[in-house]
Biopython code that builds the backbone (N, CA, C, O; Angstrom):
import numpy as np
from Bio.PDB.StructureBuilder import StructureBuilder

atoms = [
    (1, "UNK", "N", (150.550, 216.805, 29.615)),
    (1, "UNK", "CA", (151.701, 216.614, 28.728)),
    (1, "UNK", "C", (151.534, 215.416, 27.871)),
    (1, "UNK", "O", (152.266, 214.442, 28.047)),
    (2, "UNK", "N", (150.594, 215.424, 26.933)),
    (2, "UNK", "CA", (150.342, 214.266, 26.126)),
    (2, "UNK", "C", (151.595, 213.821, 25.313)),
    (2, "UNK", "O", (151.720, 212.650, 24.952)),
    (3, "UNK", "N", (152.499, 214.758, 25.038)),
    (3, "UNK", "CA", (153.733, 214.337, 24.248)),
    (3, "UNK", "C", (154.657, 213.452, 25.068)),
    (3, "UNK", "O", (155.608, 212.880, 24.535)),
    (4, "UNK", "N", (154.374, 213.334, 26.395)),
    (4, "UNK", "CA", (155.229, 212.427, 27.260)),
    (4, "UNK", "C", (154.695, 210.998, 27.338)),
    (4, "UNK", "O", (155.338, 210.118, 27.911)),
    (5, "UNK", "N", (153.555, 210.782, 26.776)),
    (5, "UNK", "CA", (153.023, 209.431, 26.856)),
    (5, "UNK", "C", (153.793, 208.505, 25.916)),
    (5, "UNK", "O", (154.107, 208.850, 24.777)),
    (6, "UNK", "N", (154.073, 207.358, 26.423)),
    (6, "UNK", "CA", (154.766, 206.286, 25.713)),
    (6, "UNK", "C", (153.941, 205.020, 25.764)),
    (6, "UNK", "O", (153.643, 204.468, 26.823)),
    (7, "UNK", "N", (153.598, 204.603, 24.604)),
    (7, "UNK", "CA", (152.715, 203.377, 24.538)),
    (7, "UNK", "C", (153.638, 202.155, 24.306)),
    (7, "UNK", "O", (154.508, 202.200, 23.436)),
    (8, "UNK", "N", (153.463, 201.140, 25.031)),
    (8, "UNK", "CA", (154.169, 199.910, 24.859)),
    (8, "UNK", "C", (153.166, 198.806, 24.559)),
    (8, "UNK", "O", (152.173, 198.657, 25.270)),
    (9, "UNK", "N", (153.420, 198.037, 23.513)),
    (9, "UNK", "CA", (152.544, 196.953, 23.202)),
    (9, "UNK", "C", (152.743, 195.851, 24.212)),
    (9, "UNK", "O", (153.778, 195.795, 24.876)),
    (10, "UNK", "N", (151.766, 194.970, 24.338)),
    (10, "UNK", "CA", (151.933, 193.871, 25.303)),
    (10, "UNK", "C", (153.101, 192.927, 24.878)),
    (10, "UNK", "O", (153.714, 192.287, 25.732)),
    (11, "UNK", "N", (153.402, 192.848, 23.551)),
    (11, "UNK", "CA", (154.500, 192.067, 23.085)),
    (11, "UNK", "C", (155.803, 192.724, 23.654)),
    (11, "UNK", "O", (156.680, 192.012, 24.142)),
    (12, "UNK", "N", (155.923, 194.066, 23.589)),
    (12, "UNK", "CA", (157.108, 194.725, 24.071)),
    (12, "UNK", "C", (157.226, 194.553, 25.605)),
    (12, "UNK", "O", (158.316, 194.380, 26.150)),
    (13, "UNK", "N", (156.066, 194.609, 26.266)),
    (13, "UNK", "CA", (156.043, 194.360, 27.717)),
    (13, "UNK", "C", (156.558, 192.947, 28.074)),
    (13, "UNK", "O", (157.414, 192.755, 28.938)),
    (14, "UNK", "N", (155.965, 191.958, 27.333)),
    (14, "UNK", "CA", (156.367, 190.609, 27.580)),
    (14, "UNK", "C", (157.862, 190.364, 27.224)),
    (14, "UNK", "O", (158.546, 189.632, 27.939)),
    (15, "UNK", "N", (158.346, 190.946, 26.170)),
    (15, "UNK", "CA", (159.717, 190.831, 25.776)),
    (15, "UNK", "C", (160.718, 191.364, 26.821)),
    (15, "UNK", "O", (161.851, 190.892, 26.912)),
    (16, "UNK", "N", (160.284, 192.325, 27.577)),
    (16, "UNK", "CA", (161.095, 192.926, 28.650)),
    (16, "UNK", "C", (161.374, 191.943, 29.781)),
    (16, "UNK", "O", (162.369, 192.084, 30.492)),
    (17, "UNK", "N", (160.556, 191.008, 29.943)),
    (17, "UNK", "CA", (160.662, 189.940, 30.975)),
    (17, "UNK", "C", (160.913, 190.606, 32.365)),
    (17, "UNK", "O", (161.833, 190.218, 33.084)),
    (18, "UNK", "N", (160.109, 191.572, 32.708)),
    (18, "UNK", "CA", (160.198, 192.194, 33.964)),
    (18, "UNK", "C", (159.776, 191.260, 35.076)),
    (18, "UNK", "O", (158.846, 190.472, 34.907)),
    (19, "UNK", "N", (160.466, 191.341, 36.241)),
    (19, "UNK", "CA", (160.121, 190.528, 37.372)),
    (19, "UNK", "C", (159.990, 191.423, 38.596)),
    (19, "UNK", "O", (160.975, 191.968, 39.093)),
    (20, "UNK", "N", (158.756, 191.563, 39.071)),
    (20, "UNK", "CA", (158.477, 192.389, 40.223)),
    (20, "UNK", "C", (158.348, 191.529, 41.491)),
    (20, "UNK", "O", (157.949, 192.054, 42.531)),
    (21, "UNK", "N", (158.652, 190.306, 41.446)),
    (21, "UNK", "CA", (158.473, 189.432, 42.579)),
    (21, "UNK", "C", (159.718, 188.977, 43.185)),
    (21, "UNK", "O", (159.694, 187.987, 43.917)),
    (22, "UNK", "N", (160.840, 189.622, 42.945)),
    (22, "UNK", "CA", (162.084, 189.116, 43.610)),
    (22, "UNK", "C", (162.860, 190.273, 44.200)),
    (22, "UNK", "O", (162.765, 191.398, 43.708)),
    (23, "UNK", "N", (163.619, 190.020, 45.234)),
    (23, "UNK", "CA", (164.427, 190.982, 45.860)),
    (23, "UNK", "C", (163.699, 192.014, 46.799)),
    (23, "UNK", "O", (164.241, 193.071, 47.121)),
    (24, "UNK", "N", (162.459, 191.655, 47.213)),
    (24, "UNK", "CA", (161.699, 192.462, 48.100)),
    (24, "UNK", "C", (162.100, 192.181, 49.572)),
    (24, "UNK", "O", (162.588, 191.101, 49.904)),
    (25, "UNK", "N", (161.881, 193.166, 50.415)),
    (25, "UNK", "CA", (162.020, 192.932, 51.863)),
    (25, "UNK", "C", (160.843, 192.096, 52.313)),
    (25, "UNK", "O", (159.818, 192.032, 51.636)),
    (26, "UNK", "N", (160.992, 191.461, 53.448)),
    (26, "UNK", "CA", (159.850, 190.640, 54.024)),
    (26, "UNK", "C", (158.583, 191.416, 54.192)),
    (26, "UNK", "O", (157.494, 190.888, 53.966)),
    (27, "UNK", "N", (158.710, 192.748, 54.613)),
    (27, "UNK", "CA", (157.522, 193.566, 54.818)),
    (27, "UNK", "C", (156.769, 193.773, 53.494)),
    (27, "UNK", "O", (155.538, 193.773, 53.479)),
    (28, "UNK", "N", (157.509, 193.952, 52.375)),
    (28, "UNK", "CA", (156.857, 194.142, 51.055)),
    (28, "UNK", "C", (156.274, 192.896, 50.605)),
    (28, "UNK", "O", (155.178, 192.920, 50.045)),
    (29, "UNK", "N", (156.921, 191.761, 50.800)),
    (29, "UNK", "CA", (156.349, 190.486, 50.391)),
    (29, "UNK", "C", (155.067, 190.209, 51.094)),
    (29, "UNK", "O", (154.097, 189.754, 50.487)),
    (30, "UNK", "N", (155.048, 190.490, 52.420)),
    (30, "UNK", "CA", (153.819, 190.297, 53.216)),
    (30, "UNK", "C", (152.719, 191.241, 52.710)),
    (30, "UNK", "O", (151.573, 190.804, 52.602)),
    (31, "UNK", "N", (153.005, 192.499, 52.397)),
    (31, "UNK", "CA", (151.992, 193.448, 51.894)),
    (31, "UNK", "C", (151.419, 192.918, 50.526)),
    (31, "UNK", "O", (150.202, 192.864, 50.352)),
    (32, "UNK", "N", (152.283, 192.544, 49.597)),
    (32, "UNK", "CA", (151.802, 192.087, 48.376)),
    (32, "UNK", "C", (150.977, 190.784, 48.467)),
    (32, "UNK", "O", (150.102, 190.535, 47.638)),
    (33, "UNK", "N", (151.258, 190.006, 49.433)),
    (33, "UNK", "CA", (150.515, 188.776, 49.675)),
    (33, "UNK", "C", (149.046, 189.126, 50.191)),
    (33, "UNK", "O", (148.133, 188.327, 49.981)),
    (34, "UNK", "N", (148.836, 190.252, 50.827)),
    (34, "UNK", "CA", (147.492, 190.472, 51.334)),
    (34, "UNK", "C", (146.802, 191.636, 50.649)),
    (34, "UNK", "O", (145.653, 191.923, 50.987)),
    (35, "UNK", "N", (147.419, 192.311, 49.724)),
    (35, "UNK", "CA", (146.828, 193.482, 49.034)),
    (35, "UNK", "C", (145.901, 193.023, 47.970)),
    (35, "UNK", "O", (146.334, 192.401, 47.001)),
    (36, "UNK", "N", (144.591, 193.317, 48.115)),
    (36, "UNK", "CA", (143.608, 192.923, 47.138)),
    (36, "UNK", "C", (142.802, 194.141, 46.725)),
    (36, "UNK", "O", (141.662, 193.990, 46.288)),
    (37, "UNK", "N", (143.350, 195.341, 46.847)),
    (37, "UNK", "CA", (142.626, 196.586, 46.580)),
    (37, "UNK", "C", (142.443, 196.815, 45.075)),
    (37, "UNK", "O", (141.373, 197.265, 44.666)),
    (38, "UNK", "N", (143.413, 196.533, 44.262)),
    (38, "UNK", "CA", (143.290, 197.027, 42.898)),
    (38, "UNK", "C", (142.488, 196.103, 41.958)),
    (38, "UNK", "O", (141.778, 196.594, 41.080)),
    (39, "UNK", "N", (142.594, 194.761, 42.136)),
    (39, "UNK", "CA", (141.874, 193.895, 41.227)),
    (39, "UNK", "C", (141.922, 192.447, 41.720)),
    (39, "UNK", "O", (142.885, 192.023, 42.357)),
    (40, "UNK", "N", (140.893, 191.726, 41.418)),
    (40, "UNK", "CA", (140.856, 190.295, 41.883)),
    (40, "UNK", "C", (142.068, 189.507, 41.319)),
    (40, "UNK", "O", (142.432, 188.487, 41.903)),
    (41, "UNK", "N", (142.657, 189.911, 40.291)),
    (41, "UNK", "CA", (143.811, 189.202, 39.707)),
    (41, "UNK", "C", (144.955, 189.240, 40.621)),
    (41, "UNK", "O", (145.925, 188.514, 40.402)),
    (42, "UNK", "N", (144.916, 190.048, 41.652)),
    (42, "UNK", "CA", (146.081, 190.181, 42.639)),
    (42, "UNK", "C", (146.461, 188.796, 43.178)),
    (42, "UNK", "O", (147.632, 188.597, 43.503)),
    (43, "UNK", "N", (145.590, 187.878, 43.287)),
    (43, "UNK", "CA", (145.955, 186.585, 43.805)),
    (43, "UNK", "C", (146.981, 185.880, 42.981)),
    (43, "UNK", "O", (147.570, 184.894, 43.422)),
    (44, "UNK", "N", (147.221, 186.401, 41.711)),
    (44, "UNK", "CA", (148.146, 185.739, 40.873)),
    (44, "UNK", "C", (149.614, 186.295, 41.110)),
    (44, "UNK", "O", (150.556, 185.816, 40.479)),
    (45, "UNK", "N", (149.780, 187.271, 41.990)),
    (45, "UNK", "CA", (151.063, 187.798, 42.256)),
    (45, "UNK", "C", (151.343, 189.162, 41.669)),
    (45, "UNK", "O", (150.520, 189.694, 40.924)),
    (46, "UNK", "N", (152.511, 189.751, 41.997)),
    (46, "UNK", "CA", (152.752, 191.076, 41.543)),
    (46, "UNK", "C", (153.043, 191.161, 40.036)),
    (46, "UNK", "O", (152.661, 192.151, 39.412)),
    (47, "UNK", "N", (153.677, 190.202, 39.451)),
    (47, "UNK", "CA", (153.852, 190.232, 38.039)),
    (47, "UNK", "C", (152.545, 190.244, 37.266)),
    (47, "UNK", "O", (152.403, 190.964, 36.278)),
    (48, "UNK", "N", (151.618, 189.465, 37.710)),
    (48, "UNK", "CA", (150.285, 189.455, 37.068)),
    (48, "UNK", "C", (149.583, 190.793, 37.273)),
    (48, "UNK", "O", (148.917, 191.282, 36.360)),
    (49, "UNK", "N", (149.719, 191.397, 38.464)),
    (49, "UNK", "CA", (149.089, 192.679, 38.738)),
    (49, "UNK", "C", (149.697, 193.751, 37.790)),
    (49, "UNK", "O", (148.985, 194.570, 37.209)),
    (50, "UNK", "N", (151.040, 193.706, 37.664)),
    (50, "UNK", "CA", (151.663, 194.710, 36.830)),
    (50, "UNK", "C", (151.234, 194.519, 35.352)),
    (50, "UNK", "O", (150.979, 195.499, 34.651)),
    (51, "UNK", "N", (151.159, 193.266, 34.889)),
    (51, "UNK", "CA", (150.737, 192.962, 33.497)),
    (51, "UNK", "C", (149.323, 193.539, 33.347)),
    (51, "UNK", "O", (149.035, 194.196, 32.346)),
    (52, "UNK", "N", (148.428, 193.302, 34.336)),
    (52, "UNK", "CA", (147.059, 193.834, 34.185)),
    (52, "UNK", "C", (147.029, 195.353, 34.119)),
    (52, "UNK", "O", (146.266, 195.954, 33.363)),
    (53, "UNK", "N", (147.872, 195.940, 34.924)),
    (53, "UNK", "CA", (147.935, 197.454, 34.840)),
    (53, "UNK", "C", (148.395, 197.918, 33.479)),
    (53, "UNK", "O", (147.883, 198.902, 32.945)),
    (54, "UNK", "N", (149.379, 197.199, 32.902)),
    (54, "UNK", "CA", (149.868, 197.568, 31.561)),
    (54, "UNK", "C", (148.755, 197.368, 30.512)),
    (54, "UNK", "O", (148.589, 198.189, 29.609)),
    (55, "UNK", "N", (147.992, 196.255, 30.647)),
    (55, "UNK", "CA", (146.865, 196.049, 29.711)),
    (55, "UNK", "C", (145.821, 197.199, 29.820)),
    (55, "UNK", "O", (145.332, 197.706, 28.811)),
    (56, "UNK", "N", (145.509, 197.581, 31.046)),
    (56, "UNK", "CA", (144.556, 198.745, 31.288)),
    (56, "UNK", "C", (145.158, 200.048, 30.770)),
    (56, "UNK", "O", (144.407, 200.883, 30.267)),
    (57, "UNK", "N", (146.443, 200.265, 30.861)),
    (57, "UNK", "CA", (147.042, 201.478, 30.422)),
    (57, "UNK", "C", (146.948, 201.657, 28.880)),
    (57, "UNK", "O", (146.956, 202.771, 28.356)),
    (58, "UNK", "N", (146.860, 200.502, 28.193)),
    (58, "UNK", "CA", (146.726, 200.556, 26.717)),
    (58, "UNK", "C", (145.371, 201.095, 26.287)),
    (58, "UNK", "O", (145.188, 201.516, 25.145)),
    (59, "UNK", "N", (144.415, 201.074, 27.227)),
    (59, "UNK", "CA", (143.088, 201.538, 26.971)),
    (59, "UNK", "C", (142.972, 203.031, 27.097)),
    (59, "UNK", "O", (141.977, 203.605, 26.655)),
    (60, "UNK", "N", (143.978, 203.700, 27.697)),
    (60, "UNK", "CA", (143.935, 205.157, 27.930)),
    (60, "UNK", "C", (144.081, 205.972, 26.661)),
    (60, "UNK", "O", (144.698, 205.512, 25.701)),
    (61, "UNK", "N", (143.561, 207.098, 26.640)),
    (61, "UNK", "CA", (143.627, 207.998, 25.538)),
    (61, "UNK", "C", (143.844, 209.429, 26.033)),
    (61, "UNK", "O", (143.387, 209.785, 27.119)),
    (62, "UNK", "N", (144.518, 210.222, 25.267)),
    (62, "UNK", "CA", (144.802, 211.581, 25.609)),
    (62, "UNK", "C", (143.509, 212.357, 25.810)),
    (62, "UNK", "O", (143.432, 213.180, 26.722)),
    (63, "UNK", "N", (142.465, 212.116, 24.968)),
    (63, "UNK", "CA", (141.229, 212.835, 25.128)),
    (63, "UNK", "C", (140.569, 212.464, 26.442)),
    (63, "UNK", "O", (139.965, 213.329, 27.077)),
    (64, "UNK", "N", (140.657, 211.238, 26.869)),
    (64, "UNK", "CA", (140.017, 210.822, 28.100)),
    (64, "UNK", "C", (140.725, 211.571, 29.257)),
    (64, "UNK", "O", (140.061, 212.076, 30.163)),
    (65, "UNK", "N", (142.027, 211.638, 29.224)),
    (65, "UNK", "CA", (142.774, 212.353, 30.311)),
    (65, "UNK", "C", (142.379, 213.830, 30.319)),
    (65, "UNK", "O", (142.228, 214.405, 31.397)),
    (66, "UNK", "N", (142.210, 214.447, 29.187)),
    (66, "UNK", "CA", (141.795, 215.833, 29.178)),
    (66, "UNK", "C", (140.402, 216.055, 29.795)),
    (66, "UNK", "O", (140.180, 217.032, 30.511)),
    (67, "UNK", "N", (139.493, 215.156, 29.511)),
    (67, "UNK", "CA", (138.136, 215.204, 30.071)),
    (67, "UNK", "C", (138.249, 215.138, 31.643)),
    (67, "UNK", "O", (137.698, 215.969, 32.365)),
    (68, "UNK", "N", (138.996, 214.099, 32.113)),
    (68, "UNK", "CA", (139.135, 213.926, 33.547)),
    (68, "UNK", "C", (139.786, 215.068, 34.269)),
    (68, "UNK", "O", (139.349, 215.464, 35.349)),
    (69, "UNK", "N", (140.876, 215.625, 33.652)),
    (69, "UNK", "CA", (141.516, 216.750, 34.275)),
    (69, "UNK", "C", (140.594, 217.966, 34.242)),
    (69, "UNK", "O", (140.554, 218.706, 35.226)),
    (70, "UNK", "N", (139.848, 218.212, 33.158)),
    (70, "UNK", "CA", (138.954, 219.337, 33.122)),
    (70, "UNK", "C", (137.848, 219.219, 34.183)),
    (70, "UNK", "O", (137.469, 220.214, 34.802)),
    (71, "UNK", "N", (137.338, 218.005, 34.387)),
    (71, "UNK", "CA", (136.275, 217.774, 35.422)),
    (71, "UNK", "C", (136.851, 218.022, 36.802)),
    (71, "UNK", "O", (136.207, 218.649, 37.642)),
    (72, "UNK", "N", (138.041, 217.542, 37.039)),
    (72, "UNK", "CA", (138.643, 217.730, 38.380)),
    (72, "UNK", "C", (138.874, 219.137, 38.642)),
    (72, "UNK", "O", (138.595, 219.576, 39.758)),
    (73, "UNK", "N", (139.378, 219.936, 37.696)),
    (73, "UNK", "CA", (139.595, 221.387, 37.847)),
    (73, "UNK", "C", (138.274, 222.125, 38.110)),
    (73, "UNK", "O", (138.210, 223.020, 38.953)),
    (74, "UNK", "N", (137.233, 221.738, 37.382)),
    (74, "UNK", "CA", (135.910, 222.372, 37.480)),
    (74, "UNK", "C", (135.386, 222.182, 38.916)),
    (74, "UNK", "O", (134.926, 223.125, 39.560)),
    (75, "UNK", "N", (135.475, 220.928, 39.391)),
    (75, "UNK", "CA", (134.942, 220.583, 40.765)),
    (75, "UNK", "C", (135.799, 221.401, 41.775)),
    (75, "UNK", "O", (135.251, 222.040, 42.674)),
    (76, "UNK", "N", (137.104, 221.376, 41.621)),
    (76, "UNK", "CA", (137.960, 222.098, 42.590)),
    (76, "UNK", "C", (137.642, 223.625, 42.628)),
    (76, "UNK", "O", (137.507, 224.226, 43.694)),
    (77, "UNK", "N", (137.537, 224.190, 41.470)),
    (77, "UNK", "CA", (137.325, 225.659, 41.376)),
    (77, "UNK", "C", (135.938, 225.992, 41.950)),
    (77, "UNK", "O", (135.798, 227.010, 42.628)),
    (78, "UNK", "N", (134.900, 225.158, 41.698)),
    (78, "UNK", "CA", (133.615, 225.333, 42.244)),
    (78, "UNK", "C", (133.623, 225.307, 43.724)),
    (78, "UNK", "O", (133.015, 226.179, 44.344)),
    (79, "UNK", "N", (134.295, 224.330, 44.356)),
    (79, "UNK", "CA", (134.450, 224.176, 45.780)),
    (79, "UNK", "C", (135.184, 225.406, 46.332)),
    (79, "UNK", "O", (134.756, 225.939, 47.356)),
    (80, "UNK", "N", (136.248, 225.872, 45.713)),
    (80, "UNK", "CA", (137.014, 226.996, 46.214)),
    (80, "UNK", "C", (136.099, 228.282, 46.166)),
    (80, "UNK", "O", (136.141, 229.096, 47.088)),
    (81, "UNK", "N", (135.318, 228.442, 45.137)),
    (81, "UNK", "CA", (134.456, 229.623, 45.064)),
    (81, "UNK", "C", (133.438, 229.576, 46.272)),
    (81, "UNK", "O", (133.205, 230.570, 46.961)),
    (82, "UNK", "N", (132.887, 228.421, 46.460)),
    (82, "UNK", "CA", (131.865, 228.293, 47.607)),
    (82, "UNK", "C", (132.544, 228.578, 48.906)),
    (82, "UNK", "O", (131.967, 229.258, 49.754)),
    (83, "UNK", "N", (133.779, 228.075, 49.111)),
    (83, "UNK", "CA", (134.504, 228.307, 50.306)),
    (83, "UNK", "C", (134.766, 229.785, 50.549)),
    (83, "UNK", "O", (134.552, 230.303, 51.645)),
    (84, "UNK", "N", (135.228, 230.441, 49.516)),
    (84, "UNK", "CA", (135.555, 231.882, 49.594)),
    (84, "UNK", "C", (134.269, 232.687, 49.938)),
    (84, "UNK", "O", (134.264, 233.553, 50.813)),
    (85, "UNK", "N", (133.179, 232.349, 49.198)),
    (85, "UNK", "CA", (131.906, 233.007, 49.386)),
    (85, "UNK", "C", (131.454, 232.826, 50.891)),
    (85, "UNK", "O", (131.038, 233.771, 51.561)),
    (86, "UNK", "N", (131.565, 231.595, 51.342)),
    (86, "UNK", "CA", (131.129, 231.334, 52.730)),
    (86, "UNK", "C", (131.952, 232.074, 53.729)),
    (86, "UNK", "O", (131.398, 232.697, 54.634)),
    (87, "UNK", "N", (133.226, 232.035, 53.610)),
    (87, "UNK", "CA", (134.091, 232.713, 54.604)),
    (87, "UNK", "C", (133.993, 234.228, 54.540)),
    (87, "UNK", "O", (134.087, 234.906, 55.563)),
    (88, "UNK", "N", (133.801, 234.767, 53.318)),
    (88, "UNK", "CA", (133.590, 236.166, 53.239)),
    (88, "UNK", "C", (132.277, 236.643, 53.848)),
    (88, "UNK", "O", (132.159, 237.787, 54.287)),
    (89, "UNK", "N", (131.257, 235.714, 53.870)),
    (89, "UNK", "CA", (129.964, 236.002, 54.465)),
    (89, "UNK", "C", (129.942, 235.672, 55.944)),
    (89, "UNK", "O", (128.914, 235.818, 56.605)),
    (90, "UNK", "N", (131.111, 235.214, 56.478)),
    (90, "UNK", "CA", (131.167, 234.933, 57.904)),
    (90, "UNK", "C", (130.568, 233.570, 58.257)),
    (90, "UNK", "O", (130.271, 233.300, 59.420)),
    (91, "UNK", "N", (130.404, 232.765, 57.306)),
    (91, "UNK", "CA", (129.834, 231.406, 57.549)),
    (91, "UNK", "C", (130.982, 230.371, 57.673)),
    (91, "UNK", "O", (132.052, 230.540, 57.089)),
    (92, "UNK", "N", (130.721, 229.293, 58.454)),
    (92, "UNK", "CA", (131.731, 228.291, 58.599)),
    (92, "UNK", "C", (131.914, 227.458, 57.283)),
    (92, "UNK", "O", (130.992, 227.267, 56.489)),
    (93, "UNK", "N", (133.100, 227.012, 57.135)),
    (93, "UNK", "CA", (133.425, 226.158, 56.028)),
    (93, "UNK", "C", (134.172, 224.902, 56.540)),
    (93, "UNK", "O", (135.104, 225.091, 57.321)),
    (94, "UNK", "N", (133.879, 223.741, 56.205)),
    (94, "UNK", "CA", (132.711, 223.386, 55.334)),
    (94, "UNK", "C", (131.443, 223.611, 56.114)),
    (94, "UNK", "O", (131.458, 223.683, 57.343)),
    (95, "UNK", "N", (130.351, 223.722, 55.401)),
    (95, "UNK", "CA", (129.070, 224.020, 56.073)),
    (95, "UNK", "C", (128.724, 222.814, 57.001)),
    (95, "UNK", "O", (129.035, 221.666, 56.683)),
    (96, "UNK", "N", (128.072, 223.113, 58.158)),
    (96, "UNK", "CA", (127.725, 221.974, 59.003)),
    (96, "UNK", "C", (126.765, 221.065, 58.348)),
    (96, "UNK", "O", (125.909, 221.534, 57.598)),
    (97, "UNK", "N", (126.845, 219.779, 58.578)),
    (97, "UNK", "CA", (125.960, 218.794, 58.002)),
    (97, "UNK", "C", (124.486, 219.038, 58.407)),
    (97, "UNK", "O", (124.202, 219.293, 59.577)),
    (98, "UNK", "N", (123.595, 218.962, 57.483)),
    (98, "UNK", "CA", (122.181, 219.180, 57.819)),
    (98, "UNK", "C", (121.596, 217.899, 58.289)),
    (98, "UNK", "O", (121.948, 216.833, 57.784)),
    (99, "UNK", "N", (120.684, 217.969, 59.275)),
    (99, "UNK", "CA", (120.007, 216.798, 59.764)),
    (99, "UNK", "C", (118.933, 216.436, 58.787)),
    (99, "UNK", "O", (118.246, 217.302, 58.243)),
    (100, "UNK", "N", (118.788, 215.138, 58.562)),
    (100, "UNK", "CA", (117.726, 214.617, 57.669)),
    (100, "UNK", "C", (116.398, 215.030, 58.238)),
    (100, "UNK", "O", (116.167, 214.956, 59.445)),
    (101, "UNK", "N", (115.511, 215.474, 57.341)),
    (101, "UNK", "CA", (114.151, 215.811, 57.761)),
    (101, "UNK", "C", (113.339, 214.614, 57.793)),
    (101, "UNK", "O", (113.411, 213.769, 56.901)),
    (102, "UNK", "N", (112.524, 214.509, 58.846)),
    (102, "UNK", "CA", (111.651, 213.299, 58.944)),
    (102, "UNK", "C", (110.272, 213.594, 58.360)),
    (102, "UNK", "O", (109.406, 212.718, 58.348)),
]
sb = StructureBuilder()
sb.init_structure("model")
sb.init_model(0)
sb.init_chain("A")
sb.init_seg("    ")
for serial, (resi, resn, name, xyz) in enumerate(atoms, 1):
    if name == "N":
        sb.init_residue(resn, " ", resi, " ")
    sb.init_atom(name, np.array(xyz, "f"), 0.0, 1.0, " ", f" {name:<3s}", serial, name[0])
structure = sb.get_structure()
């Protein structure tokens, strides 16, 4: 649904003065303090993390999304075809792991 994309400039983002670091439960505060999964900038706090996500979102393009979705669908369909073929042939799915040959 590319028509649903809404682009915000960083100026618009900054003008909104969003604050994602207040009013959280103690559990959420503790999680945000130790979560380093998305980017090293996490040490700067949730507002900095969100600003970084907004900066990265500005790099996205409709064409890139189409390529990613097409690839995901192709991989999924290929796997489903292999699964159907294996089960119709009476073979287990997923196939058992092969032992490395020495």
